[in-house]
Structures are given as C-alpha cells and as structure tokens.
N, C-alpha and C positions, 0 to 999 in steps of 0.2 A: 503494500499499500504505500509505503514512504517512497519507492521509486515512482509510481504513478503520481503521487502528489507533486513531487519535485519536477517530474518530466512535463506535467500539465501546466504547471505554473511558469516553467521555463517557455513553454509554447503559447503563453498568453491565457491561460486558464482552459477549463474543461469545455468552454463554449467553442473551442478549436479542435477537439478531439475528433471530430468527424472529417476533418480536413484530409483531403486526397493527397497522398504523397506520390504514387504512381498507379497507372492502370496496370491491371494484370493481363499481359499479352494473350490474345485469343480468347479472352472471356469479356463478359459485360461487367466484371467486377474490378474493384480498386483496392489497393492497399492504403489504409487509413491510419492515421496518427495513433488512434486508439489500439490498433493491432500492434505497432512498434512498441507502444507502451507496455502491452501485455507480454511481449516477447522479452523486452529487457528486463522487465520485473520478474519474470520466470527465471531467466539466466542468473540474475543477482540472488534471488530466493534460493534456486537450486543448489548453487555452490555453497552458500550461507548454511542451508539446511542440511546438506551433506556432512559439513564439517561438525555442526551441532550433533547430528545423529551419530556420526562415527565416533565422536569423542565423549559424547554424554549418554544419549539413550542406549546405543549398542557398544558400548566401550568394553564389556566384558567378552572373554573368548579370544581365540587367536583371529587376528585380522588378516585379510588378504591385502596385498600391497594397494596403495592409495588408488591407482588409476584402475586395477581390477574391480574395484568396488565402485569407483565413480561412474564408469562407463555404464554399467546397468542401472544405476541411480539415474543418470542423466537420461537414459533411454525410457526408463518408466516415467520420469518427469516430462520428457517431451512428448510422450504420447497423451499424458494428462494435459499437458499446455496446449496440444492440438485440439483436444475435445474443448478445452476451456475457451479457445479462440471463438469456436461456434456458439458456444453458451454466452459469451460476452456479446457477441454480434446479436444473438437473439434478445438480450436485454436492452441493447441500444438502437436496434433498427425498428423504425415506426411500422414497417409491415409484418414483423414477427408477432406471433401469439404471446411471446415471453416478453415483449416490450414493456418497459418500466414506465406506466402512464403518468400524464400530467393530471392534475395540478401539483401532486406532491413531488414527483421527479422532474427535474429541469435543470438547466445550466446557469441559473441566476444566483445560486447560493450554494456554498461548498456542502453543507450538511445534507442538501437535497439534490445533488449532483447525480443525475443519472449515471455519469461516467465512473463516479466513485462507487456508487451502489453496485453498478454492474461488475466492477473490478472486485469488490469484497464478496459478493455473492458467488461469483465464480470461483474465487479462492475457497470460500467455505465448502463449495460442492466438490472441487476437485482435490482438496487436501486430504480428506480421510481415505479415499480410494488410493491416491498416490502413497500415503504412509503404510497402508496395509501391504500393498504390493511390495513395495520396498523392504518391509519389515520380513516378509516371507521369501522373498527372492534375493534381493541385494545383501542383506545383512545376515540371512540364514543359509540359504542354498549356496551363495557364491563363496561365503566363509568356509562352509562345509566343504565344498569342492576343493577349494584352496588347501584346505588343511589336510585333505586325503592325498593330494599330490604332493605335499610336503613331508609326510609320514614316510620315513625309511620302510622299506619291506624287509620282512624278516628273513634272516639268513638261514638256508637249509642245512 
C-alpha cells in the first residue's frame, strides 16, 4: 500500500491512476498507470515478504539456498499478482460488475479513493492464497527436497 500511495502521489494523485502509459499491440487494451503501481508494489512486497518469511515465520529447519527458495516464492507470487491485476481492474473499471460504485468510492478524497480501495481489497484477496501455497510448496517442499539432496547416502 505504501508503494501505491507514493507512486500515485508522485503521479499527481489517484485521479491520474487510469492514465494510459501505452497501448497493448494487437489488442484494444491499454497498459495503465494503475497496473504499473500494482506490479511495482508486488515486486517490492514480494522481496520484502520473502525475507520476512525466510528469517522469521519459517526460520526453523534446514534452509535451501536463498535463490532456490526465492524463485518458487516469486513464481507463486507472480501467479497471484497476475490474478490480482484482473481483480484490481474489475474494481476500477466502470463496465465491470465488481466496480466500486460512487458516491462512496471516487478519486476526490484519499480515504474514499477507488484506486486505494481496489489495491487494498486485491491485496486482502490474494495474500492468504499466496501465503498458503508458499507455506506448503516454497518453505516445505523445496526445503525438504533440498535437504534430501544434501543428505549423504549411506555407505554399504
């Protein structure tokens, strides 16, 4: 959320979140500032969350090398981020059934900013799934597989 706030403020506020940065070739769609915010926020959060999880939540047990754990973590997070892009678009696109309606949501005040609420709700929706998959795969399966390859075989 902090990344979203900083980036939107640097871009003149959430009123500019739907500005088109470039059109997507061969499609009627555009890459908008709101998607750039989501991607940058994801990358910052993914790296930060990996470090926190690795050194705090899943600190016990034998660890695999940093990159062997980070790449699966990034893959899981990237899948969740991709789903999150479509959820966020749903919350901010006026033609979507998920669109956050006026008068409560608009871009005239920070606390009622559709852009910020869309970002927050999408984070709330994608985070638990992301955490669960990383718990079961990245920090359990990947570490177990690494430990098995590191264990010397018994001499006959």
